[in-house]
N, C-alpha and C positions, 0 to 999 in steps of 0.2 A: 504494500500500500504506500502511496506517496506521502510525503511529509505534510503535517497539518499546517494551517496558517499561523502566523504570529497572532498573539492574543488580540491586539488592537484591530487587526483586519478581520479576525473571526467575529469579534463583537459586532462589527458593522454588517457582517454577512454579505459582502459583495458577491454578486453572482459569478462572474468570471473567475475570480480568485478562489472562491470556494469550490467551484467545479475543478479547477486545476489541482487543488489540494487533495481532494478525495476521490476524484475519478467518477466513473459511472457505477456506483454501488447499486445492487439490486437485492431483492428480498427472496431468500429461499430458492427452491428449484423450480417452482411454478408461480412466479410473482405476477402481480398485476402489471400490465404494461406501464403504468404510471408510477410504480414503486421504484423510482430512481431518484438520485440526488437532483438531477435537472428538473424533474417534475416537482419535487418538494420546493426547490428554489423559485419556480414559477408561481406556486401557491403563496409562498412567503412574500414575494414581490407584489402579488395582487391583493393580499389580505393583510393590512397593517396589524401589528401587534396590539392587543387590547390596551387601552390606557390604564395606568395605575390609578387607584383612588388617591385623592390628594390628602396631604396632612392638614389637620385642622388645629387652630390655636384654641386657647382656653374659652374663647367666646364663640367657637364654632365656625370661624371664618377660615377660608382657604389660605394656606401659607404659600408665598411665592418666593422664588429665588431672585438674585439680583437682576436678572435680565427679564423677569416677568413670567417665568414658567412655573406652573404649580409644582410644589415639592411632593414627591411620592411618599406616602405614609410608610415608614420602615416597619411598622407593626402589622401591616397588611400581609396576609399569607394566602396560599391557594384557597380560593373560595368560589370560583365561577368558571363555567365552561360556556363559551360563546359560539353558537352555531353560525355558519355562513355557507355560501355556495361559491365554488370556483368554476366559472362557466364563461370563459373569455369569448366564446363564439355565440353566446346567447341561445344555446340549444334547449333550455328549459326542461332538461331531463334529470336534474338532480335537486335534492331538497335536504335540508338539515334543520331540525326544529325540536325544541322542547314542547311537549304536549301533555296536557292533563290526563290522568287516568290510564296511562299506558306503562307506567313504571313497575318496578318490583315492590310489592306492598310490604311495608314494615309497620305493624300496628295500625293498619288501615281500618276505618270504621265500616262495618258491614251490618246487614239486617238479619242474616242467617248463615250458618247455624249458630253463630255466636255474634257478639257485638263488635268484635275486632278480628282481624286476620293478618298474620305475618307469614309470608312465603318462606318455607324452610331454607331456600337459597340465600335469602337476605335478612338474617336475624338482626343486622344492624343496617342503618341507612343514614341519609342526610336528615338531621333533626329539623332543618328549616323547611323541608319539603312537606307541605300541608295538603297537597292535591295529587299526590302520587304521580309526579311527573316522570316522563321517560324521554330519552333523546332518540328521535327518529332520524335515521340516515338512509337515503334512497338514491340509487342510480338506475334509471330506466334505460333500456336499450343496450347497445353494445359496450363492452368494456373499453374498447379502443377509442371511444368518444372522449375527447379532451375536456373532461369535466369531472368534478368530484364534489361530494358533500363533505363539509369540513366542520370541525369544532375545535376551537383553540382554548387551551387551559390558561387561565389568567393567574398572574402573580406567581410564576414558577422560576423566574429568572434568578440565578445565583444559588439555587438550592442544590444540595447533594442528593441525588436520586437513589432511593433504596427499594422502592416498590412502585409498580404500576398495575392497574387493573380496572375492571368494570364488571357489572352484571349484564348478561346478554339474555334476551328473551328467546329461549331455546329449550327443546326437549332432548332427551337422549343422554344427559348426564355429562357431556363434555363438549368442547368446541368442535370436535371432529364429527359430531353427529350432523346428518343432513336435515334434521328436523328443526323447523323454526327459522330464526334469523340466519342470514348468511354469515358464515365464519370461515373465510378463506385464508390462504397464505398471505394475501396482500391487503385484505380489508375485512372488517374495519381494523386499521392499524394505528399504532402510535408512531409518529415521526418526531424524534427527539433531536433537537439541535443543541449542541453543547458549545461552550465557550472556546474550545480548541478548534472550532471550525468544522466539526464532523456532523454528519446526519446519520442517525441511528434508527433502524426499523425494528418494530415489534409487531408482527402480524397476528391476527386472531388465532391462526392455526400454525404459525411458524414464527418463532419457536413455540413448541408445545407449552401450554400454560399449566400452572398448578390449579386444580379444581378445588376451590375453597368452600364451595357449597353448591348443591344441586337439588332440583325438584322436578316435577313434571312440566314446569313451564319456564324455569330460569336456571342459569348456570353462572356461578361467581368465579371469575378467572383472575389469576394473579401471576405476574412475571417479575423475576429478578432482573434488573437492568443489565446485569453481567451476561445475560443470555441474548441480548439484543445483537443485531448485526449492523456495525461492529459493536462489541460490548461498550457500555457507557462507563467511562471512568473519570470524566471531568464534570464540572458543574454545568447546570442547565442554562441555555439561552431562551429557547422556546419549546413548547410541546403542542403538537396538534394531533387530533384524531382525524384520519382521512378514510373516506369510503369511496372507492373508485372502481369497484368490480360490478359489472352489470348483469344482464339476464342471458348472456350467451354462454356456451360451454366453457369459455376461458374464465368465466366468473364462478366456476365450480367451487365446492362440490354440489351445489344445489341450484345454481343459476337463478336465484331468487331476487337478487338485486336490492335487498333492503335488510336493515337490522334495527332493532330497538335495544338501546343500552340504558343503563341506569347506574347510579352510585359510582361515578368515575373516581378512581382511587389514586392518590399521589401520597406516598409515604404514610399510608393509613388514614389520611383525611379523605372523606367521601363527599362528593358533590352530586346531588341528584335533582337539581332544579335549575331553571333559568328563565329568561324572558321568552314568553310564548308569542313571538312576533313574526312567525313565518309569513313570507310573501305569497 
């Protein structure tokens, strides 16, 4: 593998330099055609990083630096996953959105047979999720179409990554099952960009995940960042979830073209809600 970028250049993530530094990495033996460094860079360039929450003074006013920019709150930690679509040609064949009522229920209110229900796959969840939200990721049509459903994890810059994961709406007890949401080698996947200028891939089914919980409708998957391609060893710059496998055979094993996720996990912190503002 070629040498990584100097830290200053890596932090800026310049497209040509980063591609020079890491070459054309791909995921697994049967990757999505978009599971490459170049494709990740195209998404990064098209979708700005989410803005940090500003620091507030004792009176609740935003604190600004000497040149007038809001100061990022140093106490803010991972707490949000922002969906968006990468669709530079306007194909309108991808969608990413948090929706009410489709997530993995943890202590959800029910009418029968009891007053509450917790799916065995998700005994813990995001305590702020009051409407059982889930993250819908869809790609309709061919995998080769240059478009992807994307969700970016907010406030992860500078962290040391020890664990990644999510709950996926799926039967069969593992990510390898063809039942339910799509879980392929390349999607849904984590694209982890680190401060040394490398892009790291963790696909739903490549590398194999640790199953931390399962039921007839959900599977809780966890990954050690050391199993990523290449292994994650430096601090984080950005993390995205990318869904770019469609409904053709190359989007196997199910050619379903859609997945429902919940409880996105970063170092044990779960996020299972977000703005329900799909277009």
